[in-house]
mmCIF entry with sequence, helices, sheets and N, C-alpha, C, O atoms, coordinates in Angstrom:
data_MODEL
# 
_entry.id   MODEL 
# 
_entity.id                         1 
_entity.type                       polymer 
_entity.pdbx_number_of_molecules   1 
# 
_entity_poly.entity_id                      1 
_entity_poly.type                           'polypeptide(L)' 
_entity_poly.nstd_linkage                   no 
_entity_poly.nstd_monomer                   no 
_entity_poly.pdbx_seq_one_letter_code       MRDGSGVYLLFFLLPCSLIPLILFLSFLSSLVGLRRWNLWWRGCKSTRMTVTNP 
_entity_poly.pdbx_seq_one_letter_code_can   MRDGSGVYLLFFLLPCSLIPLILFLSFLSSLVGLRRWNLWWRGCKSTRMTVTNP 
_entity_poly.pdbx_strand_id                 A 
# 
loop_
_entity_poly_seq.entity_id 
_entity_poly_seq.num 
_entity_poly_seq.mon_id 
_entity_poly_seq.hetero 
1 1  MET n 
1 2  ARG n 
1 3  ASP n 
1 4  GLY n 
1 5  SER n 
1 6  GLY n 
1 7  VAL n 
1 8  TYR n 
1 9  LEU n 
1 10 LEU n 
1 11 PHE n 
1 12 PHE n 
1 13 LEU n 
1 14 LEU n 
1 15 PRO n 
1 16 CYS n 
1 17 SER n 
1 18 LEU n 
1 19 ILE n 
1 20 PRO n 
1 21 LEU n 
1 22 ILE n 
1 23 LEU n 
1 24 PHE n 
1 25 LEU n 
1 26 SER n 
1 27 PHE n 
1 28 LEU n 
1 29 SER n 
1 30 SER n 
1 31 LEU n 
1 32 VAL n 
1 33 GLY n 
1 34 LEU n 
1 35 ARG n 
1 36 ARG n 
1 37 TRP n 
1 38 ASN n 
1 39 LEU n 
1 40 TRP n 
1 41 TRP n 
1 42 ARG n 
1 43 GLY n 
1 44 CYS n 
1 45 LYS n 
1 46 SER n 
1 47 THR n 
1 48 ARG n 
1 49 MET n 
1 50 THR n 
1 51 VAL n 
1 52 THR n 
1 53 ASN n 
1 54 PRO n 
# 
_struct_asym.id          A 
_struct_asym.entity_id   1 
# 
loop_
_struct_conf.conf_type_id 
_struct_conf.id 
_struct_conf.pdbx_PDB_helix_id 
_struct_conf.beg_label_comp_id 
_struct_conf.beg_label_asym_id 
_struct_conf.beg_label_seq_id 
_struct_conf.pdbx_beg_PDB_ins_code 
_struct_conf.end_label_comp_id 
_struct_conf.end_label_asym_id 
_struct_conf.end_label_seq_id 
_struct_conf.pdbx_end_PDB_ins_code 
_struct_conf.beg_auth_comp_id 
_struct_conf.beg_auth_asym_id 
_struct_conf.beg_auth_seq_id 
_struct_conf.end_auth_comp_id 
_struct_conf.end_auth_asym_id 
_struct_conf.end_auth_seq_id 
_struct_conf.pdbx_PDB_helix_class 
_struct_conf.details 
_struct_conf.pdbx_PDB_helix_length 
HELX_P HELX_P1 AA1 ARG A 2  ? VAL A 32 ? ARG A 2  VAL A 32 1 ? 31 
HELX_P HELX_P2 AA2 LEU A 34 ? THR A 52 ? LEU A 34 THR A 52 1 ? 19 
# 
_struct_conf_type.id          HELX_P 
_struct_conf_type.criteria    ? 
_struct_conf_type.reference   ? 
# 
loop_
_atom_site.group_PDB 
_atom_site.id 
_atom_site.type_symbol 
_atom_site.label_atom_id 
_atom_site.label_alt_id 
_atom_site.label_comp_id 
_atom_site.label_asym_id 
_atom_site.label_entity_id 
_atom_site.label_seq_id 
_atom_site.pdbx_PDB_ins_code 
_atom_site.Cartn_x 
_atom_site.Cartn_y 
_atom_site.Cartn_z 
_atom_site.occupancy 
_atom_site.B_iso_or_equiv 
_atom_site.pdbx_formal_charge 
_atom_site.auth_seq_id 
_atom_site.auth_comp_id 
_atom_site.auth_asym_id 
_atom_site.auth_atom_id 
_atom_site.pdbx_PDB_model_num 
ATOM 1   N N  . MET A 1 1  ? 43.595 -8.988  -31.112 1.00 0.00 ? 1  MET A N  1 
ATOM 2   C CA . MET A 1 1  ? 42.262 -9.011  -31.696 1.00 0.00 ? 1  MET A CA 1 
ATOM 3   C C  . MET A 1 1  ? 41.301 -9.876  -30.953 1.00 0.00 ? 1  MET A C  1 
ATOM 4   O O  . MET A 1 1  ? 40.144 -9.495  -30.775 1.00 0.00 ? 1  MET A O  1 
ATOM 5   N N  . ARG A 1 2  ? 41.712 -10.970 -30.534 1.00 0.00 ? 2  ARG A N  1 
ATOM 6   C CA . ARG A 1 2  ? 40.907 -11.989 -29.778 1.00 0.00 ? 2  ARG A CA 1 
ATOM 7   C C  . ARG A 1 2  ? 40.560 -11.378 -28.373 1.00 0.00 ? 2  ARG A C  1 
ATOM 8   O O  . ARG A 1 2  ? 39.430 -11.488 -27.898 1.00 0.00 ? 2  ARG A O  1 
ATOM 9   N N  . ASP A 1 3  ? 41.518 -10.771 -27.773 1.00 0.00 ? 3  ASP A N  1 
ATOM 10  C CA . ASP A 1 3  ? 41.276 -10.295 -26.398 1.00 0.00 ? 3  ASP A CA 1 
ATOM 11  C C  . ASP A 1 3  ? 40.221 -9.104  -26.537 1.00 0.00 ? 3  ASP A C  1 
ATOM 12  O O  . ASP A 1 3  ? 39.261 -9.039  -25.769 1.00 0.00 ? 3  ASP A O  1 
ATOM 13  N N  . GLY A 1 4  ? 40.427 -8.197  -27.512 1.00 0.00 ? 4  GLY A N  1 
ATOM 14  C CA . GLY A 1 4  ? 39.479 -7.088  -27.713 1.00 0.00 ? 4  GLY A CA 1 
ATOM 15  C C  . GLY A 1 4  ? 38.037 -7.614  -27.961 1.00 0.00 ? 4  GLY A C  1 
ATOM 16  O O  . GLY A 1 4  ? 37.075 -7.154  -27.345 1.00 0.00 ? 4  GLY A O  1 
ATOM 17  N N  . SER A 1 5  ? 37.934 -8.557  -28.850 1.00 0.00 ? 5  SER A N  1 
ATOM 18  C CA . SER A 1 5  ? 36.594 -9.140  -29.167 1.00 0.00 ? 5  SER A CA 1 
ATOM 19  C C  . SER A 1 5  ? 36.010 -9.804  -27.889 1.00 0.00 ? 5  SER A C  1 
ATOM 20  O O  . SER A 1 5  ? 34.804 -9.759  -27.644 1.00 0.00 ? 5  SER A O  1 
ATOM 21  N N  . GLY A 1 6  ? 36.901 -10.413 -27.095 1.00 0.00 ? 6  GLY A N  1 
ATOM 22  C CA . GLY A 1 6  ? 36.437 -11.050 -25.863 1.00 0.00 ? 6  GLY A CA 1 
ATOM 23  C C  . GLY A 1 6  ? 35.827 -10.047 -24.902 1.00 0.00 ? 6  GLY A C  1 
ATOM 24  O O  . GLY A 1 6  ? 34.798 -10.294 -24.273 1.00 0.00 ? 6  GLY A O  1 
ATOM 25  N N  . VAL A 1 7  ? 36.511 -8.885  -24.809 1.00 0.00 ? 7  VAL A N  1 
ATOM 26  C CA . VAL A 1 7  ? 35.996 -7.795  -23.916 1.00 0.00 ? 7  VAL A CA 1 
ATOM 27  C C  . VAL A 1 7  ? 34.661 -7.257  -24.415 1.00 0.00 ? 7  VAL A C  1 
ATOM 28  O O  . VAL A 1 7  ? 33.771 -6.990  -23.608 1.00 0.00 ? 7  VAL A O  1 
ATOM 29  N N  . TYR A 1 8  ? 34.500 -7.089  -25.743 1.00 0.00 ? 8  TYR A N  1 
ATOM 30  C CA . TYR A 1 8  ? 33.330 -6.645  -26.291 1.00 0.00 ? 8  TYR A CA 1 
ATOM 31  C C  . TYR A 1 8  ? 32.197 -7.634  -26.013 1.00 0.00 ? 8  TYR A C  1 
ATOM 32  O O  . TYR A 1 8  ? 31.093 -7.254  -25.622 1.00 0.00 ? 8  TYR A O  1 
ATOM 33  N N  . LEU A 1 9  ? 32.506 -8.908  -26.228 1.00 0.00 ? 9  LEU A N  1 
ATOM 34  C CA . LEU A 1 9  ? 31.572 -9.941  -25.987 1.00 0.00 ? 9  LEU A CA 1 
ATOM 35  C C  . LEU A 1 9  ? 31.092 -9.888  -24.525 1.00 0.00 ? 9  LEU A C  1 
ATOM 36  O O  . LEU A 1 9  ? 29.901 -10.035 -24.251 1.00 0.00 ? 9  LEU A O  1 
ATOM 37  N N  . LEU A 1 10 ? 32.030 -9.678  -23.599 1.00 0.00 ? 10 LEU A N  1 
ATOM 38  C CA . LEU A 1 10 ? 31.671 -9.626  -22.160 1.00 0.00 ? 10 LEU A CA 1 
ATOM 39  C C  . LEU A 1 10 ? 30.736 -8.444  -21.880 1.00 0.00 ? 10 LEU A C  1 
ATOM 40  O O  . LEU A 1 10 ? 29.748 -8.565  -21.156 1.00 0.00 ? 10 LEU A O  1 
ATOM 41  N N  . PHE A 1 11 ? 31.089 -7.281  -22.490 1.00 0.00 ? 11 PHE A N  1 
ATOM 42  C CA . PHE A 1 11 ? 30.197 -6.097  -22.356 1.00 0.00 ? 11 PHE A CA 1 
ATOM 43  C C  . PHE A 1 11 ? 28.878 -6.369  -22.893 1.00 0.00 ? 11 PHE A C  1 
ATOM 44  O O  . PHE A 1 11 ? 27.896 -5.851  -22.363 1.00 0.00 ? 11 PHE A O  1 
ATOM 45  N N  . PHE A 1 12 ? 28.761 -7.163  -23.935 1.00 0.00 ? 12 PHE A N  1 
ATOM 46  C CA . PHE A 1 12 ? 27.476 -7.447  -24.562 1.00 0.00 ? 12 PHE A CA 1 
ATOM 47  C C  . PHE A 1 12 ? 26.686 -8.503  -23.769 1.00 0.00 ? 12 PHE A C  1 
ATOM 48  O O  . PHE A 1 12 ? 25.465 -8.397  -23.655 1.00 0.00 ? 12 PHE A O  1 
ATOM 49  N N  . LEU A 1 13 ? 27.351 -9.490  -23.238 1.00 0.00 ? 13 LEU A N  1 
ATOM 50  C CA . LEU A 1 13 ? 26.655 -10.539 -22.475 1.00 0.00 ? 13 LEU A CA 1 
ATOM 51  C C  . LEU A 1 13 ? 26.324 -10.033 -21.042 1.00 0.00 ? 13 LEU A C  1 
ATOM 52  O O  . LEU A 1 13 ? 25.380 -10.561 -20.454 1.00 0.00 ? 13 LEU A O  1 
ATOM 53  N N  . LEU A 1 14 ? 26.989 -9.115  -20.484 1.00 0.00 ? 14 LEU A N  1 
ATOM 54  C CA . LEU A 1 14 ? 26.729 -8.706  -19.147 1.00 0.00 ? 14 LEU A CA 1 
ATOM 55  C C  . LEU A 1 14 ? 25.310 -8.197  -18.934 1.00 0.00 ? 14 LEU A C  1 
ATOM 56  O O  . LEU A 1 14 ? 24.626 -8.682  -18.033 1.00 0.00 ? 14 LEU A O  1 
ATOM 57  N N  . PRO A 1 15 ? 24.826 -7.209  -19.751 1.00 0.00 ? 15 PRO A N  1 
ATOM 58  C CA . PRO A 1 15 ? 23.438 -6.756  -19.581 1.00 0.00 ? 15 PRO A CA 1 
ATOM 59  C C  . PRO A 1 15 ? 22.481 -7.823  -19.881 1.00 0.00 ? 15 PRO A C  1 
ATOM 60  O O  . PRO A 1 15 ? 21.459 -7.927  -19.202 1.00 0.00 ? 15 PRO A O  1 
ATOM 61  N N  . CYS A 1 16 ? 22.752 -8.685  -20.923 1.00 0.00 ? 16 CYS A N  1 
ATOM 62  C CA . CYS A 1 16 ? 21.824 -9.839  -21.192 1.00 0.00 ? 16 CYS A CA 1 
ATOM 63  C C  . CYS A 1 16 ? 21.662 -10.695 -20.013 1.00 0.00 ? 16 CYS A C  1 
ATOM 64  O O  . CYS A 1 16 ? 20.582 -11.242 -19.786 1.00 0.00 ? 16 CYS A O  1 
ATOM 65  N N  . SER A 1 17 ? 22.683 -10.836 -19.252 1.00 0.00 ? 17 SER A N  1 
ATOM 66  C CA . SER A 1 17 ? 22.639 -11.846 -18.117 1.00 0.00 ? 17 SER A CA 1 
ATOM 67  C C  . SER A 1 17 ? 22.077 -11.058 -16.899 1.00 0.00 ? 17 SER A C  1 
ATOM 68  O O  . SER A 1 17 ? 21.478 -11.667 -16.014 1.00 0.00 ? 17 SER A O  1 
ATOM 69  N N  . LEU A 1 18 ? 22.260 -9.726  -16.842 1.00 0.00 ? 18 LEU A N  1 
ATOM 70  C CA . LEU A 1 18 ? 21.845 -8.941  -15.654 1.00 0.00 ? 18 LEU A CA 1 
ATOM 71  C C  . LEU A 1 18 ? 20.364 -8.739  -15.696 1.00 0.00 ? 18 LEU A C  1 
ATOM 72  O O  . LEU A 1 18 ? 19.747 -8.707  -14.631 1.00 0.00 ? 18 LEU A O  1 
ATOM 73  N N  . ILE A 1 19 ? 19.725 -8.596  -16.869 1.00 0.00 ? 19 ILE A N  1 
ATOM 74  C CA . ILE A 1 19 ? 18.326 -8.370  -16.896 1.00 0.00 ? 19 ILE A CA 1 
ATOM 75  C C  . ILE A 1 19 ? 17.448 -9.485  -16.301 1.00 0.00 ? 19 ILE A C  1 
ATOM 76  O O  . ILE A 1 19 ? 16.509 -9.220  -15.551 1.00 0.00 ? 19 ILE A O  1 
ATOM 77  N N  . PRO A 1 20 ? 17.794 -10.794 -16.671 1.00 0.00 ? 20 PRO A N  1 
ATOM 78  C CA . PRO A 1 20 ? 17.024 -11.932 -16.043 1.00 0.00 ? 20 PRO A CA 1 
ATOM 79  C C  . PRO A 1 20 ? 17.253 -12.005 -14.589 1.00 0.00 ? 20 PRO A C  1 
ATOM 80  O O  . PRO A 1 20 ? 16.362 -12.362 -13.818 1.00 0.00 ? 20 PRO A O  1 
ATOM 81  N N  . LEU A 1 21 ? 18.537 -11.643 -14.172 1.00 0.00 ? 21 LEU A N  1 
ATOM 82  C CA . LEU A 1 21 ? 18.861 -11.682 -12.752 1.00 0.00 ? 21 LEU A CA 1 
ATOM 83  C C  . LEU A 1 21 ? 18.032 -10.658 -12.010 1.00 0.00 ? 21 LEU A C  1 
ATOM 84  O O  . LEU A 1 21 ? 17.484 -10.940 -10.944 1.00 0.00 ? 21 LEU A O  1 
ATOM 85  N N  . ILE A 1 22 ? 17.947 -9.528  -12.549 1.00 0.00 ? 22 ILE A N  1 
ATOM 86  C CA . ILE A 1 22 ? 17.083 -8.491  -11.851 1.00 0.00 ? 22 ILE A CA 1 
ATOM 87  C C  . ILE A 1 22 ? 15.631 -8.873  -11.808 1.00 0.00 ? 22 ILE A C  1 
ATOM 88  O O  . ILE A 1 22 ? 14.943 -8.650  -10.812 1.00 0.00 ? 22 ILE A O  1 
ATOM 89  N N  . LEU A 1 23 ? 15.173 -9.441  -12.877 1.00 0.00 ? 23 LEU A N  1 
ATOM 90  C CA . LEU A 1 23 ? 13.751 -9.936  -12.921 1.00 0.00 ? 23 LEU A CA 1 
ATOM 91  C C  . LEU A 1 23 ? 13.557 -11.028 -11.853 1.00 0.00 ? 23 LEU A C  1 
ATOM 92  O O  . LEU A 1 23 ? 12.557 -11.051 -11.135 1.00 0.00 ? 23 LEU A O  1 
ATOM 93  N N  . PHE A 1 24 ? 14.552 -11.932 -11.774 1.00 0.00 ? 24 PHE A N  1 
ATOM 94  C CA . PHE A 1 24 ? 14.491 -13.010 -10.798 1.00 0.00 ? 24 PHE A CA 1 
ATOM 95  C C  . PHE A 1 24 ? 14.442 -12.538 -9.418  1.00 0.00 ? 24 PHE A C  1 
ATOM 96  O O  . PHE A 1 24 ? 13.670 -13.005 -8.580  1.00 0.00 ? 24 PHE A O  1 
ATOM 97  N N  . LEU A 1 25 ? 15.361 -11.513 -9.176  1.00 0.00 ? 25 LEU A N  1 
ATOM 98  C CA . LEU A 1 25 ? 15.475 -10.865 -7.812  1.00 0.00 ? 25 LEU A CA 1 
ATOM 99  C C  . LEU A 1 25 ? 14.160 -10.230 -7.410  1.00 0.00 ? 25 LEU A C  1 
ATOM 100 O O  . LEU A 1 25 ? 13.710 -10.412 -6.279  1.00 0.00 ? 25 LEU A O  1 
ATOM 101 N N  . SER A 1 26 ? 13.506 -9.454  -8.351  1.00 0.00 ? 26 SER A N  1 
ATOM 102 C CA . SER A 1 26 ? 12.236 -8.862  -8.146  1.00 0.00 ? 26 SER A CA 1 
ATOM 103 C C  . SER A 1 26 ? 11.175 -9.857  -7.841  1.00 0.00 ? 26 SER A C  1 
ATOM 104 O O  . SER A 1 26 ? 10.373 -9.660  -6.927  1.00 0.00 ? 26 SER A O  1 
ATOM 105 N N  . PHE A 1 27 ? 11.152 -10.965 -8.617  1.00 0.00 ? 27 PHE A N  1 
ATOM 106 C CA . PHE A 1 27 ? 10.246 -12.010 -8.339  1.00 0.00 ? 27 PHE A CA 1 
ATOM 107 C C  . PHE A 1 27 ? 10.374 -12.611 -6.989  1.00 0.00 ? 27 PHE A C  1 
ATOM 108 O O  . PHE A 1 27 ? 9.375  -12.907 -6.334  1.00 0.00 ? 27 PHE A O  1 
ATOM 109 N N  . LEU A 1 28 ? 11.687 -12.815 -6.523  1.00 0.00 ? 28 LEU A N  1 
ATOM 110 C CA . LEU A 1 28 ? 11.949 -13.373 -5.187  1.00 0.00 ? 28 LEU A CA 1 
ATOM 111 C C  . LEU A 1 28 ? 11.452 -12.353 -4.233  1.00 0.00 ? 28 LEU A C  1 
ATOM 112 O O  . LEU A 1 28 ? 10.806 -12.746 -3.262  1.00 0.00 ? 28 LEU A O  1 
ATOM 113 N N  . SER A 1 29 ? 11.680 -11.078 -4.399  1.00 0.00 ? 29 SER A N  1 
ATOM 114 C CA . SER A 1 29 ? 11.265 -10.049 -3.363  1.00 0.00 ? 29 SER A CA 1 
ATOM 115 C C  . SER A 1 29 ? 9.744  -10.033 -3.302  1.00 0.00 ? 29 SER A C  1 
ATOM 116 O O  . SER A 1 29 ? 9.186  -9.884  -2.215  1.00 0.00 ? 29 SER A O  1 
ATOM 117 N N  . SER A 1 30 ? 9.086  -10.173 -4.377  1.00 0.00 ? 30 SER A N  1 
ATOM 118 C CA . SER A 1 30 ? 7.609  -10.193 -4.382  1.00 0.00 ? 30 SER A CA 1 
ATOM 119 C C  . SER A 1 30 ? 7.071  -11.445 -3.634  1.00 0.00 ? 30 SER A C  1 
ATOM 120 O O  . SER A 1 30 ? 6.052  -11.431 -2.944  1.00 0.00 ? 30 SER A O  1 
ATOM 121 N N  . LEU A 1 31 ? 7.847  -12.507 -3.839  1.00 0.00 ? 31 LEU A N  1 
ATOM 122 C CA . LEU A 1 31 ? 7.422  -13.771 -3.145  1.00 0.00 ? 31 LEU A CA 1 
ATOM 123 C C  . LEU A 1 31 ? 7.614  -13.555 -1.626  1.00 0.00 ? 31 LEU A C  1 
ATOM 124 O O  . LEU A 1 31 ? 6.707  -13.900 -0.869  1.00 0.00 ? 31 LEU A O  1 
ATOM 125 N N  . VAL A 1 32 ? 8.685  -13.031 -1.169  1.00 0.00 ? 32 VAL A N  1 
ATOM 126 C CA . VAL A 1 32 ? 9.029  -12.799 0.172   1.00 0.00 ? 32 VAL A CA 1 
ATOM 127 C C  . VAL A 1 32 ? 7.959  -11.881 0.791   1.00 0.00 ? 32 VAL A C  1 
ATOM 128 O O  . VAL A 1 32 ? 7.554  -12.039 1.943   1.00 0.00 ? 32 VAL A O  1 
ATOM 129 N N  . GLY A 1 33 ? 7.520  -10.906 -0.043  1.00 0.00 ? 33 GLY A N  1 
ATOM 130 C CA . GLY A 1 33 ? 6.432  -10.049 0.536   1.00 0.00 ? 33 GLY A CA 1 
ATOM 131 C C  . GLY A 1 33 ? 6.947  -8.534  0.566   1.00 0.00 ? 33 GLY A C  1 
ATOM 132 O O  . GLY A 1 33 ? 7.899  -8.169  1.255   1.00 0.00 ? 33 GLY A O  1 
ATOM 133 N N  . LEU A 1 34 ? 6.258  -7.765  -0.203  1.00 0.00 ? 34 LEU A N  1 
ATOM 134 C CA . LEU A 1 34 ? 6.647  -6.306  -0.278  1.00 0.00 ? 34 LEU A CA 1 
ATOM 135 C C  . LEU A 1 34 ? 6.254  -5.534  0.996   1.00 0.00 ? 34 LEU A C  1 
ATOM 136 O O  . LEU A 1 34 ? 6.730  -4.433  1.273   1.00 0.00 ? 34 LEU A O  1 
ATOM 137 N N  . ARG A 1 35 ? 5.312  -6.217  1.787   1.00 0.00 ? 35 ARG A N  1 
ATOM 138 C CA . ARG A 1 35 ? 4.953  -5.513  2.973   1.00 0.00 ? 35 ARG A CA 1 
ATOM 139 C C  . ARG A 1 35 ? 6.088  -5.460  4.029   1.00 0.00 ? 35 ARG A C  1 
ATOM 140 O O  . ARG A 1 35 ? 6.268  -4.478  4.749   1.00 0.00 ? 35 ARG A O  1 
ATOM 141 N N  . ARG A 1 36 ? 6.831  -6.574  4.070   1.00 0.00 ? 36 ARG A N  1 
ATOM 142 C CA . ARG A 1 36 ? 8.036  -6.552  4.962   1.00 0.00 ? 36 ARG A CA 1 
ATOM 143 C C  . ARG A 1 36 ? 8.999  -5.527  4.535   1.00 0.00 ? 36 ARG A C  1 
ATOM 144 O O  . ARG A 1 36 ? 9.542  -4.764  5.333   1.00 0.00 ? 36 ARG A O  1 
ATOM 145 N N  . TRP A 1 37 ? 9.214  -5.519  3.214   1.00 0.00 ? 37 TRP A N  1 
ATOM 146 C CA . TRP A 1 37 ? 10.203 -4.560  2.638   1.00 0.00 ? 37 TRP A CA 1 
ATOM 147 C C  . TRP A 1 37 ? 9.710  -3.160  2.940   1.00 0.00 ? 37 TRP A C  1 
ATOM 148 O O  . TRP A 1 37 ? 10.499 -2.308  3.350   1.00 0.00 ? 37 TRP A O  1 
ATOM 149 N N  . ASN A 1 38 ? 8.446  -2.904  2.750   1.00 0.00 ? 38 ASN A N  1 
ATOM 150 C CA . ASN A 1 38 ? 7.878  -1.518  3.059   1.00 0.00 ? 38 ASN A CA 1 
ATOM 151 C C  . ASN A 1 38 ? 8.054  -1.149  4.497   1.00 0.00 ? 38 ASN A C  1 
ATOM 152 O O  . ASN A 1 38 ? 8.391  -0.007  4.810   1.00 0.00 ? 38 ASN A O  1 
ATOM 153 N N  . LEU A 1 39 ? 7.832  -2.100  5.390   1.00 0.00 ? 39 LEU A N  1 
ATOM 154 C CA . LEU A 1 39 ? 8.010  -1.875  6.801   1.00 0.00 ? 39 LEU A CA 1 
ATOM 155 C C  . LEU A 1 39 ? 9.445  -1.538  7.126   1.00 0.00 ? 39 LEU A C  1 
ATOM 156 O O  . LEU A 1 39 ? 9.725  -0.596  7.868   1.00 0.00 ? 39 LEU A O  1 
ATOM 157 N N  . TRP A 1 40 ? 10.361 -2.322  6.559   1.00 0.00 ? 40 TRP A N  1 
ATOM 158 C CA . TRP A 1 40 ? 11.784 -2.000  6.872   1.00 0.00 ? 40 TRP A CA 1 
ATOM 159 C C  . TRP A 1 40 ? 12.186 -0.651  6.278   1.00 0.00 ? 40 TRP A C  1 
ATOM 160 O O  . TRP A 1 40 ? 12.931 0.106   6.901   1.00 0.00 ? 40 TRP A O  1 
ATOM 161 N N  . TRP A 1 41 ? 11.695 -0.350  5.073   1.00 0.00 ? 41 TRP A N  1 
ATOM 162 C CA . TRP A 1 41 ? 11.968 0.926   4.449   1.00 0.00 ? 41 TRP A CA 1 
ATOM 163 C C  . TRP A 1 41 ? 11.458 2.096   5.239   1.00 0.00 ? 41 TRP A C  1 
ATOM 164 O O  . TRP A 1 41 ? 12.132 3.121   5.337   1.00 0.00 ? 41 TRP A O  1 
ATOM 165 N N  . ARG A 1 42 ? 10.260 1.964   5.816   1.00 0.00 ? 42 ARG A N  1 
ATOM 166 C CA . ARG A 1 42 ? 9.685  3.018   6.681   1.00 0.00 ? 42 ARG A CA 1 
ATOM 167 C C  . ARG A 1 42 ? 10.459 3.088   7.943   1.00 0.00 ? 42 ARG A C  1 
ATOM 168 O O  . ARG A 1 42 ? 10.729 4.189   8.422   1.00 0.00 ? 42 ARG A O  1 
ATOM 169 N N  . GLY A 1 43 ? 10.845 1.960   8.529   1.00 0.00 ? 43 GLY A N  1 
ATOM 170 C CA . GLY A 1 43 ? 11.698 2.072   9.752   1.00 0.00 ? 43 GLY A CA 1 
ATOM 171 C C  . GLY A 1 43 ? 13.029 2.720   9.509   1.00 0.00 ? 43 GLY A C  1 
ATOM 172 O O  . GLY A 1 43 ? 13.540 3.481   10.330  1.00 0.00 ? 43 GLY A O  1 
ATOM 173 N N  . CYS A 1 44 ? 13.609 2.383   8.295   1.00 0.00 ? 44 CYS A N  1 
ATOM 174 C CA . CYS A 1 44 ? 14.854 3.031   7.909   1.00 0.00 ? 44 CYS A CA 1 
ATOM 175 C C  . CYS A 1 44 ? 14.694 4.509   7.717   1.00 0.00 ? 44 CYS A C  1 
ATOM 176 O O  . CYS A 1 44 ? 15.561 5.286   8.117   1.00 0.00 ? 44 CYS A O  1 
ATOM 177 N N  . LYS A 1 45 ? 13.610 4.911   7.116   1.00 0.00 ? 45 LYS A N  1 
ATOM 178 C CA . LYS A 1 45 ? 13.327 6.338   6.826   1.00 0.00 ? 45 LYS A CA 1 
ATOM 179 C C  . LYS A 1 45 ? 13.182 7.063   8.163   1.00 0.00 ? 45 LYS A C  1 
ATOM 180 O O  . LYS A 1 45 ? 13.786 8.108   8.404   1.00 0.00 ? 45 LYS A O  1 
ATOM 181 N N  . SER A 1 46 ? 12.304 6.426   9.075   1.00 0.00 ? 46 SER A N  1 
ATOM 182 C CA . SER A 1 46 ? 12.028 7.063   10.384  1.00 0.00 ? 46 SER A CA 1 
ATOM 183 C C  . SER A 1 46 ? 13.304 7.318   11.192  1.00 0.00 ? 46 SER A C  1 
ATOM 184 O O  . SER A 1 46 ? 13.513 8.380   11.779  1.00 0.00 ? 46 SER A O  1 
ATOM 185 N N  . THR A 1 47 ? 14.194 6.212   11.184  1.00 0.00 ? 47 THR A N  1 
ATOM 186 C CA . THR A 1 47 ? 15.364 6.342   11.909  1.00 0.00 ? 47 THR A CA 1 
ATOM 187 C C  . THR A 1 47 ? 16.287 7.365   11.311  1.00 0.00 ? 47 THR A C  1 
ATOM 188 O O  . THR A 1 47 ? 16.975 8.063   12.056  1.00 0.00 ? 47 THR A O  1 
ATOM 189 N N  . ARG A 1 48 ? 16.338 7.492   9.998   1.00 0.00 ? 48 ARG A N  1 
ATOM 190 C CA . ARG A 1 48 ? 17.028 8.557   9.395   1.00 0.00 ? 48 ARG A CA 1 
ATOM 191 C C  . ARG A 1 48 ? 16.591 9.889   9.780   1.00 0.00 ? 48 ARG A C  1 
ATOM 192 O O  . ARG A 1 48 ? 17.414 10.745  10.104  1.00 0.00 ? 48 ARG A O  1 
ATOM 193 N N  . MET A 1 49 ? 15.255 10.126  9.761   1.00 0.00 ? 49 MET A N  1 
ATOM 194 C CA . MET A 1 49 ? 14.640 11.295  10.103  1.00 0.00 ? 49 MET A CA 1 
ATOM 195 C C  . MET A 1 49 ? 14.983 11.704  11.448  1.00 0.00 ? 49 MET A C  1 
ATOM 196 O O  . MET A 1 49 ? 15.300 12.872  11.677  1.00 0.00 ? 49 MET A O  1 
ATOM 197 N N  . THR A 1 50 ? 14.939 10.783  12.391  1.00 0.00 ? 50 THR A N  1 
ATOM 198 C CA . THR A 1 50 ? 15.275 11.094  13.793  1.00 0.00 ? 50 THR A CA 1 
ATOM 199 C C  . THR A 1 50 ? 16.740 11.382  13.977  1.00 0.00 ? 50 THR A C  1 
ATOM 200 O O  . THR A 1 50 ? 17.147 12.194  14.809  1.00 0.00 ? 50 THR A O  1 
ATOM 201 N N  . VAL A 1 51 ? 17.498 10.710  13.196  1.00 0.00 ? 51 VAL A N  1 
ATOM 202 C CA . VAL A 1 51 ? 18.975 11.022  13.216  1.00 0.00 ? 51 VAL A CA 1 
ATOM 203 C C  . VAL A 1 51 ? 19.299 12.361  12.689  1.00 0.00 ? 51 VAL A C  1 
ATOM 204 O O  . VAL A 1 51 ? 20.115 13.082  13.262  1.00 0.00 ? 51 VAL A O  1 
ATOM 205 N N  . THR A 1 52 ? 18.655 12.731  11.565  1.00 0.00 ? 52 THR A N  1 
ATOM 206 C CA . THR A 1 52 ? 18.902 14.026  10.988  1.00 0.00 ? 52 THR A CA 1 
ATOM 207 C C  . THR A 1 52 ? 18.293 15.167  11.737  1.00 0.00 ? 52 THR A C  1 
ATOM 208 O O  . THR A 1 52 ? 18.881 16.226  11.958  1.00 0.00 ? 52 THR A O  1 
ATOM 209 N N  . ASN A 1 53 ? 17.019 14.868  12.132  1.00 0.00 ? 53 ASN A N  1 
ATOM 210 C CA . ASN A 1 53 ? 16.294 15.928  12.902  1.00 0.00 ? 53 ASN A CA 1 
ATOM 211 C C  . ASN A 1 53 ? 15.942 15.396  14.346  1.00 0.00 ? 53 ASN A C  1 
ATOM 212 O O  . ASN A 1 53 ? 14.872 14.808  14.507  1.00 0.00 ? 53 ASN A O  1 
ATOM 213 N N  . PRO A 1 54 ? 16.693 15.558  15.257  1.00 0.00 ? 54 PRO A N  1 
ATOM 214 C CA . PRO A 1 54 ? 16.522 15.041  16.615  1.00 0.00 ? 54 PRO A CA 1 
ATOM 215 C C  . PRO A 1 54 ? 15.445 15.901  17.348  1.00 0.00 ? 54 PRO A C  1 
ATOM 216 O O  . PRO A 1 54 ? 15.137 15.645  18.512  1.00 0.00 ? 54 PRO A O  1 
# 
């Protein structure tokens, strides 16, 4: 019984702890700068396009 309730508790606490983590990560990324991320994403996209369509 105790093990089962522990598993349920874990499944309940996991999303509750993940949501603030995701918010914190998004806040960090916004601090770092979305422009850099956009540039990297564009570069990744362009390299992918060149690789798929030479």
